[in-house]
N, C-alpha and C positions, 0 to 999 in steps of 0.2 A: 614548622614545617602545619600544611594544609589539614583539617581535620577533613573527614569521610562527608559529614555535616553540609562544606560548603565547597565539593564538588560539585562541579554541575552536570548532572545523569547526560549518559546519548540520550538521543532525539529517538521517545516510543510511538512515535504517532508522525502523520502526515495528510497535509490538506492536500483536498482536489485538486491544484497544481503542483507541488511538492511532489503528489504521488505522480503526476504525467511525466513531471523532471528525472527521479527516482527511475522509472520504464525505462527513463529511454536514456540516463548516463548511465545505468546499472549494468542493464537486463539490455540493450541494443534494441530495444522493444517499443514501435511511434505506434501507445494505446493514446486516443481519442476521452471526449471529456464521455461523449457519448459510452465508449467500452464499458465506464465506469459504472454507469449509471445500468446499464444495461445487466453488468457483477452482481452490482450490489438486490435491483429488485429481483431477480434471481434469486440470491440467495447466494451463489459460492465467489461473492467478495460482501466477510462481513461488513459492518465501518461502524460508526457511531457520532451521532448528529448532539456538537453539544452549541447551543445559541445559534444555530440554522446553519452552521458551516458542517461538512462530513468528515467526520476524521478517522484515517486508517491507519491500525497495527501493522509496523512493516513486518513481523513476524507474519500475517493473516495478510500479509501483500507476497511474499515471497512464496507461502504457502500456492495462494490462487498463482503465483506465472508455474512455477514448477506445475500443478495440476491440469494447467491449461497446455503448458510442453505436453506431458504424459498425454492426453486424450488425444494433440496431435500427433504423437509418433505411434499411436494405436494404428489409427488409421490406414 
């Protein structure tokens, strides 16, 4: 029997390239690096920097996408 401590946790964070692939595969959204950088700069997409690389929590990405689609639906 495998103990819970030995089970690899599900991926919680995405790097920039993985985020772009995630948006295309899961949401069918063709986002670009520039779009992501602008969202980070504006504060609408939370991120953290680790060893010079941006990391994004999947739950934050989902909220960002859902928030963006709600804004477009209101217009």
